[in-house]
Phi, psi and omega in degrees: 000144177285125184238347185242131177229128169262123179261106183268129181209162177277128179290121182294127180229154178304138182188207185298326183285330172297314181299328179274001181075031187233038183283341180303315184292324180295316179289349178299335178298332179295323177295323181290318179299315180298316183293317180293316180301313181295317180295320180286325175298321180300334180262010173091010182270139175273119182247145181233096176300134182227090178289145180234132177240164179307133182085002186251015184294320177296321175297323178299314181294323178297315183293324176297319180298320182286322181282328180048058181292159175281338178203147174256120177269106188273107176245016182291130183247001179107150179277159173306127181065009180226069182298331181293344180296335179302314176288326181295315179292323175298323178294321176297321179296319178300324183289347176289339184084357178273140179302134182241131179288161172082196187291153176288159183306320182300324181288318181295319180294316182288321188277344177293332179271104184294326180291318180290327176296316178296322179294318179295317177301312181301318183293335177272000183079015180269136184287134174209147184296154180293152186208167172215141185249133179242113180277149175299136176086348180278149178299137179296136180233149175303150178295165183304148175298133180099341176287120186255139172281151003285156179230160175253131178250126185211155176301149183292322195226056174229170176230194175056024180064022176303133175089356183261117176231177175296339177280352178289338176275116190240148184243001180209165179297321177304309179295326180294315180298327178295312180294322178299313176301321179294317178300314181301312185285320187277322186254345176068034180212170181298158180246133173262124174253119187235137177300130181287132176255118191274359186277195182294151186240135186222162164213160185210136179270132178236141178227160178169174344280160352294151183295132172210146177239153181258188183296141180282134178252147177242134175270117184249135183247138171237036181282159174299150181305330180288343182265141178301130178275083191221138176278086183279176175298319180296327178302327186263329199236336189252095191299332183273000186272151178299324179292324179296316179297324188258017176234122178226160178253127174254117180222119007281152178291147178280103184221154171283165179301322184290319181293319179295324182293323178299312182295315181297318181293319176297319180297316182295319179292319177298317178297312180302316185277327188245345179244296169091326182208152180096224179217151181203150171259128177256126177260135184221159176206151181270146175273189183302331183269352180099358177290139184274132179238150177271126180272307185208160172240127187236090177292148180050056181290170176308128174238027176296176187296338180249015187284156173302324182298317180297315179300319182291322179293317180299319180293336177269004174094013179249129180285168182298315179301316180296322180297318180294321178297322178296316180297317181290322180298320179299327179298335179265355182303133181089355179255195180307121184302324182299316179299315182297319179295332178298320178289315184298336181286348179288112180204000000 
């Protein structure tokens, strides 16, 4: 039976998100590590948390070689100012030959870049809002023809709603340039300007293979009409903020069978084409006419004790322990069936 699990994660360190007042989300990985460790310990598994810091990848590989775990539970989210490191570290883990949970490194590398993800979706005929990309240092140019205000300005390669405030919703070129400049200076990366979709907002957890989706969640706002109906950083992380109080998640979402099928089908296609294996959260929103568009694809989303992924799994009848077991069993798919069954038997 598989008894050893190494939980690899990025060690929270002071950096750009602290400077932006967004350190709570960075430290959130520790909650996920604690929750996963506790759940697996309850099932008799020996867990070895393995934090990784910049410059520490060789040490990580040496420790993995020494510990020789049966599976690596990948909770690594990237180094400060190095969003591409999420995929790079996953690639190093894959090269060990040890089963690694979650999405493959190629998917993590591709999906961290929101503009490339949207380009890929568009090439596949999947609906996504119009956008324009502004690189740091490039002369400001008018947005692409057809891009309509209001728009949302956000960092190109962050997650956890980093960089999203009520000021991120802009209604003019002047406001847009101000927010683009702020993204460049504060986060040191390109700014994505995306047409704002004012309709209902959803997300859904997808896993595979075999492909399965969980209950659809809806982000519901009770903000004043004058406030942008936007899932900001404060909506997720700042309990004393107006946005936090006025943003709630309804899971399962109240949808007709036909409406749910549209969301599930779009999410399944996006997962198949851009992720392929593991688990991912697909974010979607309706436009003015009610048509659903894909906003983002988030491989290896937060699976901490208060995460949306946990809520969606529970709404679909799966406990937190079972969710972790499913994730671990996927890491063994295609390998010795006995080993895979050892993880699948955790319930």
